[in-house]
C-alpha positions in Angstrom: 93.8 73.8 -154.0 96.3 76.3 -152.9 99.6 77.0 -154.7 101.2 78.8 -151.7 99.9 76.8 -148.7 101.0 77.8 -145.3 101.8 74.6 -143.4 103.5 76.8 -140.8 106.4 75.4 -138.8 104.1 75.3 -135.8 102.6 72.2 -137.3 104.9 69.2 -137.0 107.3 68.4 -139.8 105.6 66.0 -142.2 107.3 62.7 -142.4 106.9 60.6 -145.5 108.1 57.5 -143.8 106.8 56.4 -140.5 109.7 54.4 -139.2 113.5 53.8 -139.5 114.2 50.2 -140.2 117.5 48.5 -139.4 117.3 44.8 -140.1 118.8 44.9 -143.5 120.5 41.8 -145.0 122.2 39.2 -142.8 124.2 41.6 -140.6 122.4 42.7 -137.5 124.3 46.0 -137.3 125.1 48.6 -140.0 128.6 49.9 -140.1 129.2 53.6 -139.8 131.6 55.9 -141.6 135.1 55.1 -142.9 137.9 57.4 -143.9 138.1 56.7 -147.6 136.9 59.7 -149.6 135.4 59.9 -153.1 134.5 62.4 -155.7 130.9 62.6 -154.3 129.7 62.6 -150.7 130.2 58.9 -150.6 132.2 56.4 -148.7 132.2 52.7 -149.3 129.9 50.6 -147.1 131.2 48.4 -144.3 128.9 45.8 -142.8 131.4 44.2 -140.5 129.2 45.1 -137.5 131.4 47.6 -135.8 131.4 51.4 -136.5 134.5 53.1 -137.7 135.8 56.6 -137.2 134.0 59.5 -138.9 135.4 61.1 -142.0 135.7 64.8 -141.2 136.2 65.7 -144.8 132.7 64.9 -145.9 130.6 64.3 -142.8 129.4 60.9 -144.0 127.8 58.8 -141.1 126.9 55.6 -142.9 126.7 54.1 -146.4 124.4 51.4 -147.8 124.3 49.6 -151.0 121.3 48.0 -152.8 122.4 44.6 -151.6 121.8 45.7 -148.0 118.1 46.1 -148.9 117.6 42.9 -150.8 115.6 41.4 -148.0 112.8 43.9 -148.7 112.8 43.4 -152.5 112.8 47.1 -153.2 111.8 48.3 -156.7 112.9 52.0 -156.5 115.3 54.3 -154.6 112.3 55.4 -152.6 111.7 51.9 -151.3 115.3 51.7 -150.1 115.2 55.2 -148.6 112.2 54.2 -146.4 114.3 51.3 -145.0 117.4 53.3 -144.0 118.0 52.8 -140.3 117.7 55.8 -138.0 116.3 58.0 -140.8 112.9 59.4 -141.7 112.3 61.2 -145.0 111.1 64.8 -144.4 108.7 65.7 -147.2 108.6 69.3 -148.3 105.9 71.4 -146.5 105.5 74.4 -148.7 108.6 76.3 -147.6 108.9 80.0 -148.5 110.7 80.1 -151.8 113.5 77.8 -152.7 116.1 79.0 -150.2 114.7 77.0 -147.3 115.8 73.3 -147.7 112.6 71.7 -146.5 113.5 68.2 -147.5 116.4 66.1 -146.2 117.1 64.1 -149.4 119.7 64.8 -152.1 120.2 63.0 -155.4 123.9 62.8 -156.4 124.7 65.5 -153.8 122.3 68.0 -155.3 118.9 69.4 -154.5 116.2 69.2 -157.1 114.7 72.5 -158.3 111.1 71.6 -157.5 108.5 71.7 -154.8 105.6 69.3 -155.3 107.7 67.5 -157.8 110.8 67.5 -155.6 113.4 64.9 -154.5 110.9 62.7 -152.6 108.9 62.1 -155.8 112.1 61.7 -157.8 113.2 58.8 -155.6 110.1 56.9 -156.7 111.1 57.2 -160.3 114.6 55.8 -159.9 114.7 52.0 -160.3 117.0 49.9 -158.0 119.2 49.1 -160.9 120.2 52.8 -161.2 121.2 53.1 -157.5 124.9 52.8 -156.5 124.6 53.6 -152.8 122.7 55.6 -150.2 124.6 57.8 -147.7 123.7 59.4 -144.4 125.4 62.7 -144.2 125.7 65.5 -141.6 123.5 68.3 -143.0 125.7 71.0 -141.5 128.8 69.7 -143.4 127.2 70.5 -146.7 127.3 73.7 -148.7 123.5 73.7 -149.0 121.8 76.2 -146.7 119.1 75.0 -144.4 120.1 71.3 -144.0 120.7 70.1 -140.5 120.9 66.7 -138.9 120.8 63.5 -141.0 120.5 64.0 -144.8 120.2 61.1 -147.2 122.2 61.3 -150.4 121.2 58.9 -153.2 124.1 58.2 -155.6 123.0 56.8 -159.0 124.9 55.5 -162.0 124.4 55.8 -165.7 124.0 52.2 -167.0 123.3 53.2 -170.6 119.9 51.4 -170.7 116.3 51.9 -169.9 114.7 50.4 -166.8 111.3 50.8 -165.2 109.0 50.1 -162.3 105.3 49.7 -162.0 102.7 49.5 -159.3 99.0 48.6 -159.2 96.9 48.8 -156.0 93.2 48.2 -156.2 91.2 48.5 -153.0 87.8 47.7 -151.7 85.9 48.7 -148.6 83.2 46.8 -146.8 81.3 50.1 -146.2 80.9 53.6 -147.4 82.4 53.8 -150.9 82.7 51.9 -154.2 86.0 50.0 -155.1 89.2 51.9 -156.0 90.3 50.3 -159.2 92.5 52.9 -160.9 95.4 53.4 -158.5 98.7 52.8 -160.2 102.1 54.1 -161.5 104.5 53.3 -164.3 108.0 54.8 -164.1 111.0 54.7 -166.6 114.6 55.7 -166.1 117.5 55.8 -168.6 120.9 57.3 -169.1 123.6 58.0 -171.6 127.3 58.8 -171.3 126.6 62.2 -169.8 122.9 62.3 -169.0 120.2 60.7 -166.9 116.4 61.0 -167.2 113.3 59.7 -165.5 109.6 59.7 -166.6 106.5 58.6 -164.6 102.8 58.4 -165.3 100.6 57.9 -162.2 97.1 58.0 -161.0 96.9 58.7 -157.3 93.4 57.5 -156.5 91.6 57.7 -153.2 88.1 56.5 -152.3 86.7 57.5 -148.9 83.3 57.3 -147.2 81.6 56.6 -143.9 78.1 56.4 -142.6 76.2 56.6 -139.3 74.0 58.7 -137.1 74.4 62.3 -135.9 72.4 63.6 -133.0 71.7 67.3 -132.3 71.0 68.6 -128.8 69.8 72.0 -127.7 71.4 74.1 -124.9 69.6 72.0 -122.3 71.0 68.8 -123.8 67.6 67.7 -125.1 67.7 65.7 -128.4 66.1 67.9 -131.1 67.3 66.2 -134.3 68.4 62.8 -135.6 70.3 62.5 -138.8 71.1 59.3 -140.7 74.1 60.3 -142.9 76.4 58.9 -145.5 79.5 60.5 -147.1 81.3 59.5 -150.2 84.4 61.0 -151.8 86.5 60.2 -154.9 89.9 61.9 -155.6 92.0 61.2 -158.6 95.3 62.9 -159.4 96.5 62.0 -162.9 100.1 63.1 -163.3 103.0 63.0 -165.8 106.3 63.9 -164.2 110.0 63.6 -165.1 113.5 64.8 -164.7 116.6 65.3 -166.9 120.2 65.8 -165.8 123.4 66.3 -167.8 127.0 66.7 -166.7 129.5 68.2 -169.2 133.2 67.4 -169.4 134.0 70.9 -168.1 132.0 70.3 -164.9 128.9 72.2 -165.9 125.7 70.5 -164.6 122.1 71.0 -165.9 119.0 69.7 -164.2 115.4 69.9 -165.2 112.2 68.7 -163.5 108.6 68.9 -164.7 105.1 67.8 -163.7 101.6 68.1 -165.2 98.6 67.2 -163.0 94.9 66.9 -163.4 93.0 66.7 -160.1 89.4 65.5 -160.1 87.4 65.6 -156.9 83.8 64.5 -156.4 82.4 64.3 -152.8 79.0 64.4 -151.2 76.9 63.7 -148.2 73.3 62.6 -147.8 71.4 63.2 -144.6 67.9 62.0 -143.6 66.7 64.3 -140.9 63.8 64.2 -138.4 63.1 65.7 -135.0 61.7 68.7 -133.1 64.3 71.1 -134.6 61.9 71.0 -137.6 58.7 69.1 -137.4 58.9 68.1 -141.1 61.1 65.3 -142.2 63.9 66.5 -144.5 66.5 65.1 -146.9 69.7 67.1 -147.3 72.2 66.6 -150.1 75.7 68.1 -150.1 77.8 68.0 -153.3 81.4 69.3 -153.9 83.4 69.2 -157.1 86.8 70.3 -158.3 88.5 70.0 -161.7 92.0 71.3 -161.2 94.8 71.6 -163.7 98.3 72.5 -162.7 101.9 72.2 -163.9 105.3 72.8 -162.4 108.7 73.2 -164.1 112.1 73.8 -162.5 115.6 74.0 -163.9 119.1 74.8 -162.7 122.5 75.3 -164.3 125.7 75.1 -162.4 129.2 76.1 -163.7 132.6 77.3 -162.4 133.1 81.0 -162.0 136.1 83.0 -160.6 137.3 80.4 -158.1 133.9 79.2 -157.2 130.7 77.7 -158.7 127.6 79.6 -159.7 124.2 78.0 -159.8 121.2 79.6 -161.5 117.7 78.3 -160.7 114.4 78.9 -162.2 111.0 77.6 -161.1 107.4 78.2 -162.1 104.1 76.7 -161.0 100.6 77.4 -162.3 97.2 76.1 -161.1 93.6 76.6 -162.2 91.0 75.3 -159.8 87.3 75.6 -160.6 85.2 74.4 -157.7 81.5 74.1 -156.8 79.7 73.4 -153.5 76.0 72.9 -153.2 73.6 72.1 -150.4 69.9 71.5 -150.9 67.3 70.4 -148.3 64.1 68.8 -149.6 61.0 68.5 -147.4 58.6 65.5 -147.0 55.5 67.8 -147.1 56.4 69.2 -150.5 57.6 72.6 -149.3 60.0 74.5 -151.6 63.6 73.3 -151.1 66.1 75.3 -149.2 69.8 75.5 -150.2 72.9 77.3 -151.3 75.3 77.2 -154.2 78.9 78.4 -154.0 81.1 78.5 -157.0 84.7 79.7 -157.5 87.5 79.7 -160.0 91.0 80.3 -158.6 94.1 80.9 -160.7 97.4 80.7 -158.8 101.0 81.0 -159.9 104.5 81.2 -158.3 107.6 82.2 -160.2 111.1 82.0 -158.6 114.5 83.1 -159.9 117.5 82.3 -157.7 121.3 82.3 -157.9 123.8 80.7 -155.6 127.5 81.4 -155.7 129.6 78.9 -153.7 133.3 79.4 -153.0 135.8 78.4 -150.4 137.1 81.0 -147.8 138.1 81.4 -144.2 138.5 77.7 -143.7 135.1 76.6 -145.0 132.5 77.1 -147.7 130.5 80.3 -148.3 127.3 80.5 -150.3 126.0 83.9 -151.4 122.3 83.6 -152.6 119.8 86.0 -154.1 116.2 85.1 -154.7 113.3 86.9 -156.3 109.7 85.6 -156.1 106.3 86.6 -157.6 103.1 84.9 -156.3 99.5 85.6 -157.1 96.0 84.3 -156.5 93.2 85.5 -158.7 89.8 84.2 -157.7 86.2 84.8 -158.9 83.5 83.4 -156.7 79.7 83.7 -156.4 77.1 82.7 -153.8 73.4 81.9 -154.6 70.7 81.2 -152.0 67.3 79.7 -152.6 64.4 82.1 -152.0 60.9 81.2 -150.5 60.0 79.6 -153.8 63.1 77.4 -153.9 64.7 79.3 -156.7 68.4 80.3 -156.5 69.0 84.0 -156.2 72.4 85.8 -156.2 73.7 86.8 -152.7 76.3 89.5 -152.1 79.6 88.0 -150.7 82.0 90.9 -150.3 85.6 90.0 -150.7 85.1 86.7 -152.5 86.2 87.9 -155.9 89.7 89.4 -155.6 93.4 89.3 -156.5 96.3 89.0 -154.1 99.9 89.4 -155.2 103.2 89.2 -153.5 106.6 90.4 -154.8 109.5 89.3 -152.7 113.3 89.5 -152.7 115.8 88.0 -150.3 119.6 87.8 -149.9 121.5 85.4 -147.7 125.1 84.4 -146.9 125.7 80.9 -145.6 129.0 79.7 -144.1 129.9 76.1 -143.2 133.1 74.5 -141.9 134.4 71.8 -139.6 135.3 73.1 -136.1 136.9 69.7 -135.2 137.2 66.3 -136.7 133.7 65.4 -135.2 132.0 68.8 -135.2 130.5 70.7 -138.1 129.1 74.3 -138.1 126.8 76.0 -140.5 125.4 79.5 -140.1 123.4 81.8 -142.3 122.3 85.5 -142.1 119.9 87.2 -144.5 117.0 89.5 -144.9 113.9 89.7 -147.1 111.7 92.4 -148.6 108.1 91.6 -149.5 105.3 93.7 -151.0 101.7 92.3 -150.6 98.9 93.9 -152.5 95.2 93.1 -152.7 92.7 94.5 -155.3 89.0 95.2 -154.6 87.2 98.0 -152.7 89.0 97.1 -149.5 92.4 96.5 -151.2 95.6 97.5 -149.5 99.3 97.5 -150.4 102.0 96.9 -147.7 105.7 96.3 -147.6 107.8 94.3 -145.1 111.5 94.0 -144.2 112.3 90.9 -142.2 115.6 89.4 -140.9 116.2 85.6 -141.1 119.0 83.2 -140.4 120.2 80.2 -138.4 123.1 78.6 -136.6 123.4 74.8 -136.8 125.9 72.3 -135.3 126.4 68.6 -136.1 128.5 66.7 -133.5 129.5 63.0 -133.6 129.7 62.5 -129.9 130.8 58.8 -130.2 130.7 56.0 -132.7 127.0 55.4 -131.8 125.7 58.9 -131.0 125.2 61.8 -133.4 123.8 65.1 -132.0 122.7 68.1 -134.0 121.1 71.4 -133.0 119.7 74.4 -134.7 118.5 77.9 -133.8 116.6 79.7 -136.6 114.7 82.8 -137.3 112.1 82.1 -139.9 109.5 84.1 -141.9 106.3 82.2 -142.6 104.5 81.9 -145.9 100.9 83.3 -146.0 98.1 81.4 -147.5 96.5 83.8 -150.0 93.1 82.2 -149.5 93.1 83.6 -146.0 92.7 87.0 -147.6 89.5 86.0 -149.4 85.9 85.7 -148.1 84.6 82.1 -148.2 81.8 79.8 -147.1 81.6 76.2 -145.9 78.2 74.8 -146.8 78.7 71.6 -144.9 78.7 73.2 -141.5 77.3 76.7 -142.4 80.5 78.5 -141.6 81.6 81.8 -143.3 84.8 83.8 -143.2 84.9 87.4 -144.3 87.8 89.1 -146.0 90.8 90.4 -144.1 93.3 92.6 -145.9 95.5 93.2 -142.8 97.2 89.8 -142.7 101.0 89.9 -142.2 103.5 87.0 -142.6 104.2 85.3 -139.3 107.7 85.0 -137.9 109.3 82.3 -135.7 112.2 81.6 -133.5 112.7 77.8 -133.7 115.0 75.7 -131.5 115.5 72.1 -132.4 117.8 69.2 -131.6 118.2 65.7 -133.0 119.9 62.8 -131.3 120.6 59.6 -133.3 121.6 56.8 -131.0 122.8 53.4 -132.2 121.6 50.6 -129.9 124.0 48.0 -131.4 122.3 44.7 -132.4 119.1 45.9 -130.7 118.4 48.7 -133.2 118.4 52.5 -133.3 116.7 55.4 -131.6 116.2 59.0 -132.9 114.8 61.8 -130.7 113.9 65.3 -131.9 112.9 67.8 -129.2 111.8 71.2 -130.4 110.6 74.6 -129.1 109.1 77.4 -131.3 108.1 80.9 -130.4 106.0 82.6 -133.0 104.8 86.2 -133.5 101.9 87.2 -135.7 100.7 83.6 -135.9 97.6 83.2 -138.1 94.3 82.1 -136.5 90.7 83.1 -136.7 90.0 86.5 -135.2 87.0 88.9 -135.0 86.9 91.5 -137.8 85.8 95.1 -137.4 82.4 95.5 -139.0 81.4 91.9 -138.1 82.3 88.3 -138.8 85.5 86.4 -138.4 88.5 85.7 -140.7 92.1 84.5 -140.6 94.2 87.1 -138.9 97.3 87.6 -136.8 97.6 86.9 -133.0 100.6 88.5 -131.4 102.3 85.4 -130.1 102.1 81.6 -129.8 104.5 78.8 -128.8 104.8 75.1 -129.4 107.1 72.5 -127.8 107.6 68.8 -127.5 109.5 66.0 -129.1 109.2 63.5 -131.9 111.2 60.4 -132.6 111.7 57.0 -134.3 112.7 53.7 -132.8 113.7 50.4 -134.3 114.0 47.2 -132.2 115.5 44.1 -133.8 114.9 40.5 -132.8 118.5 39.7 -133.8 119.7 41.3 -130.6 117.5 38.9 -128.6 118.7 35.8 -130.4 116.3 35.2 -133.3 116.2 36.7 -136.8 113.7 38.2 -139.1 111.5 40.3 -136.8 111.6 44.1 -136.3 109.5 46.7 -134.6 109.5 50.3 -136.0 107.7 53.2 -134.4 107.3 56.9 -134.9 106.0 58.9 -131.9 105.2 62.4 -130.9 104.3 64.2 -127.7 103.8 68.0 -128.0 101.9 71.0 -126.7 101.1 74.5 -127.7 99.8 77.8 -126.3 98.1 80.8 -127.8 95.8 83.5 -126.3 92.3 83.0 -127.5 91.3 86.3 -129.4 87.8 86.2 -128.0 88.2 85.0 -124.4 91.8 86.2 -123.8 92.7 82.9 -122.1 95.5 80.4 -123.1 94.5 77.4 -125.2 96.1 75.0 -127.7 96.5 76.1 -131.4 93.4 74.9 -133.3 93.9 71.4 -134.6 97.4 71.1 -133.2 98.6 67.5 -133.1 99.6 66.6 -129.5 100.1 62.9 -129.6 101.0 60.3 -132.2 102.1 56.7 -132.3 102.6 54.9 -135.7 104.2 51.5 -135.6 104.9 48.4 -137.7 105.8 44.9 -136.5 107.1 42.8 -139.4 108.6 39.3 -139.7 110.5 38.0 -142.7 110.5 34.3 -142.8 114.0 32.7 -143.2 114.8 31.0 -146.5 111.5 32.2 -147.8 110.0 35.0 -149.9 107.1 35.4 -147.4 106.7 38.2 -144.9 103.9 39.3 -142.7 103.2 42.3 -140.4 100.9 44.3 -138.2 100.6 48.1 -138.5 98.8 50.5 -136.1 98.3 54.3 -135.9 96.8 56.5 -133.3 97.0 60.3 -132.8 95.2 63.0 -130.8 94.8 66.7 -131.6 93.6 69.8 -130.0 90.1 71.2 -130.6 89.5 73.4 -133.7 88.2 76.7 -132.4 86.2 79.3 -134.2 84.7 82.5 -132.5 81.3 80.8 -132.4 82.0 77.1 -132.1 84.4 74.4 -130.9 84.9 71.2 -132.9 86.5 68.1 -131.4 87.5 65.1 -133.5 87.8 62.1 -131.3 88.2 59.0 -133.3 88.1 55.7 -131.4 91.4 54.3 -130.4 93.7 52.8 -133.0 93.6 52.3 -136.7 95.2 48.9 -137.2 96.0 46.6 -140.0 97.5 43.3 -141.0 99.4 42.3 -144.2 101.0 39.3 -145.9 103.6 39.7 -148.6 105.4 37.5 -151.1 108.5 39.1 -152.6 108.7 36.8 -155.7 105.5 35.9 -157.4 106.8 35.4 -161.0 109.2 38.3 -160.3 106.6 40.5 -158.7 106.1 41.7 -155.1 102.6 41.1 -154.0 101.0 42.3 -150.8 97.5 41.8 -149.5 96.5 44.0 -146.6 93.4 44.5 -144.5 93.1 47.7 -142.6 90.9 48.9 -139.7 90.7 45.5 -138.1 89.8 47.2 -134.8 86.7 48.8 -136.5 87.7 52.4 -135.7 85.0 54.9 -136.2 85.0 58.6 -137.0 83.6 60.7 -134.1 83.0 64.5 -134.1 81.5 66.7 -131.4 80.7 70.2 -132.4 79.3 72.9 -130.1 77.8 76.0 -131.7 77.4 79.1 -129.5 75.1 82.1 -129.6 77.7 83.8 -127.5 80.9 81.9 -126.8 82.3 84.6 -124.6 79.3 84.3 -122.3 79.1 80.5 -122.7 75.6 80.6 -124.3 75.1 77.5 -126.4 72.9 77.3 -129.4 73.1 73.6 -130.1 75.5 70.6 -130.0 76.2 67.9 -132.6 77.4 64.4 -131.8 78.5 62.3 -134.8 79.6 58.7 -134.9 80.3 57.1 -138.3 81.7 53.7 -139.4 83.7 53.0 -142.5 84.3 49.3 -142.2 87.4 47.3 -143.2 89.7 48.1 -146.1 91.2 45.4 -148.4 94.2 46.5 -150.5 96.1 44.4 -153.1 99.5 45.9 -154.1 101.4 44.5 -157.0 104.8 45.9 -157.8 107.5 45.0 -160.2 110.4 46.1 -162.5 111.1 45.8 -166.2 
């Protein structure tokens, strides 16, 4: 697994929660801001049903208390955050360094100095008893660079005791995989007069599998091979995570977060094969393993200094990932087996030191920030191929054992201020220097200087409409594994090494409109446009082969949104409909054919909804969920892969919110019997349209039954 993944901004912002839910408590409409200020970002809640005037001093749009969420029997701050109307949690997507605020969640008005163990994970460790209120705030009104649109601030209180939550979620499938029995989490939280802490132990367990036939056709579309296949995968991430915060009497604040993980992966595929492709019946076995260890620590210390406040931040993450991948084909006539073994051991680390000096000037807030980063990937890999006697022999794989390093520094100045009682401005200007080096016989060292910055506005157009817009110049984060030669034994793909990769850059234009529909619900729309240079995709490499490389330009465009519709507005209570949706497109020049096409694997359509009913004067609730998406073909220089699952992954659940104090939910998924479909075309010459063969796969995975038990103590 990669410490510095590049989920580039051209891929849609990941949303932890699929919908924004409004039907909280007895009131059909949530009140908006009021003018009373406090020492934090908060205002007191008002559930009178009519919005009040905005508070220009703090940009708070709405405030909610734990009582507003009682209908859903939440156990943690995370449960409540997923129910906030008109808001979707944006999970961190591997932003470059710590300067880019890639989540829209704060805890007590502060960001958490973590990445994989960031604020989203922290919310799940905070019991309901610790939560005072949740606030929706204009991001541009804050003195935190990079936040735009709606930001959720979770305000907690020190209650002097220890509370906890737990969750256990066994799961069985009717086909494809053994039961999942070890999914669960236990979290604790406590506080003293000046400090707060959380601790969580969790096993995030996943079992996956499917089975079915795959047919192989030649260039004339004649059936040449039939494969009866079954896959099975088991993933377990065992983690211990926590946080500690202390506020001193003099205003100094210290925060610490930490996480230790063990990731265990076992996956495989069996394939019984027969046909004219090879006259001898065959049995192919594919096995993959990974035994990863990683840890992450982050800390920050904030204190007053010469008329402002200085915040010092430190962060470090390390990961060791030994992996194996083996494929072996055995023949019915007793011929020596064929196959390949690929092994690798990757060490990765990222270290960040950052300082932020915040002070008031020229009618607003100014933040001066300096950040230094050191990343590295050190990988040792080997490839072995079976000879004519079926014995594994070493094979040269140039560029698979290597070390990639990046040293980076950046400086930015961010300015935010109100332009009017209902209009907030935030703007930032900066630059970064980076030095990327790669060892090995083809190693190379290069340096880059890149500008970056943004302008963002938040406008409360009316009591029911909030608009925000942002124009940003971004520098993307490279995936260090793209520098390294690799093989995929499942589909016989190979990438060579490419030392000439450069970080991509983006102009991103985005808007967000949050519209209150009164008693009917809420609507959020987020149109976007992005123009990229040096986007990373597969390109031909001088000397032969293909690898990740830079294409001069690409663009993406579209809109995403969330909608909540309430039955209250139609005269009955207890039913709500929540949906997340996306419609998008992309364009890039294919490096082989020089024609325009979509970005490989780009998500073009999505609909994810839930229809839920809470029965009046009862602890029972029931609901239907459904998900469907579509994505562009994945393109290599010699093949095209199209994933075309059948329409709709749907489920049904029934929930009781008080079974001896526990919340119990029984869910069945895939009630429409969705299947996994893959169509892969492999070319002898894609430029000339000469096909080698085509694979057509259709696999079923049956129904999924999940029992969730959650509680507090």
